[in-house]
C-alpha positions in Angstrom: -111.2 85.7 30.9 -106.8 86.1 30.9 -105.5 84.8 27.7 -104.6 81.5 27.5 -101.0 80.2 27.7 -100.9 78.9 23.3 -102.1 82.8 22.9 -99.9 84.5 25.0 -96.7 83.0 24.2 -98.8 83.2 20.3 -98.7 87.2 20.5 -95.0 87.0 22.3 -93.5 86.0 19.3 -94.7 87.8 16.7 -93.7 90.6 18.5 -90.6 89.4 18.5 -90.4 88.8 15.1 -91.2 92.1 14.8 -88.9 93.5 16.1 -86.0 91.1 15.1 -86.5 92.2 11.4 -86.8 96.2 12.1 -83.4 94.8 13.9 -82.4 93.3 10.8 -82.9 95.6 8.8 -81.2 98.4 10.3 -77.7 96.3 10.8 -78.3 96.4 6.2 -76.8 99.8 5.6 -73.6 98.5 7.5 -71.2 100.2 7.3 -72.6 103.7 7.0 -68.9 105.2 6.6 -66.0 105.0 3.8 -63.3 101.8 5.0 -59.9 102.9 5.6 -57.1 99.8 4.3 -53.6 101.5 6.5 -50.7 100.6 4.1 -48.1 101.0 6.1 -45.7 101.8 3.1 -44.9 104.2 1.0 -47.5 104.8 -2.1 -46.4 103.0 -5.3 -44.2 100.5 -4.0 -45.3 96.6 -4.0 -47.2 96.7 -0.8 -49.2 100.5 -2.5 -50.1 97.9 -5.8 -51.8 95.4 -4.0 -53.6 97.0 -0.8 -55.2 99.2 -4.3 -56.6 96.7 -5.8 -57.6 95.0 -3.3 -59.6 97.9 -2.6 -61.1 98.0 -5.7 -62.1 94.6 -5.1 -63.4 95.2 -2.4 -65.6 97.7 -3.9 -66.6 96.0 -5.7 -67.8 92.9 -3.7 -69.4 95.3 -0.8 -70.3 98.2 -2.6 -68.5 100.3 -0.4 -66.7 103.3 -0.7 -63.2 102.4 0.5 -60.3 104.9 0.9 -56.9 103.4 0.9 -54.4 105.8 3.3 -50.6 105.5 3.2 -49.0 105.9 6.5 -45.4 105.7 5.9 -42.3 105.4 7.8 -40.1 103.2 10.6 -40.5 100.4 8.8 -44.2 99.7 9.2 -44.7 100.3 12.7 -46.2 103.8 12.2 -48.9 102.4 9.6 -49.4 99.6 12.2 -49.6 101.9 15.0 -52.6 103.9 13.4 -54.6 101.3 12.9 -54.5 100.1 16.5 -55.6 103.7 17.3 -57.7 103.0 14.2 -61.6 103.8 15.8 -63.5 101.1 16.2 -67.5 100.6 15.6 -68.9 97.3 16.6 -73.0 96.8 16.5 -74.4 94.1 19.2 
C-alpha cells in the first residue's frame, strides 16, 4: 500500500528541515578568512586612524580577524582599484 499524501508531505517536510538546518550550520563560520579593510591613503594619517578604530570595533563585534591595508598613491585611486579587483566570496 502506498503512502498517504499527508504522510508523504510530513516525510518530505522533515527531510527539507534537516537539510536546511545543516545548510544554516555550515554558514555559521562565515567569513572563514580574515576581513581586509583597504585604506587608500598613507599610514598615520587621519583616514588611517579612523580605519583602524573602525576595524577594532568591527573585530570586537564580529569576532573576526580584520586586517587594515594601506594602498597609497594617485589620490586614493590605487586603493580604490585594489578594492575593485579584490576577490569576493559570495555564499548562495
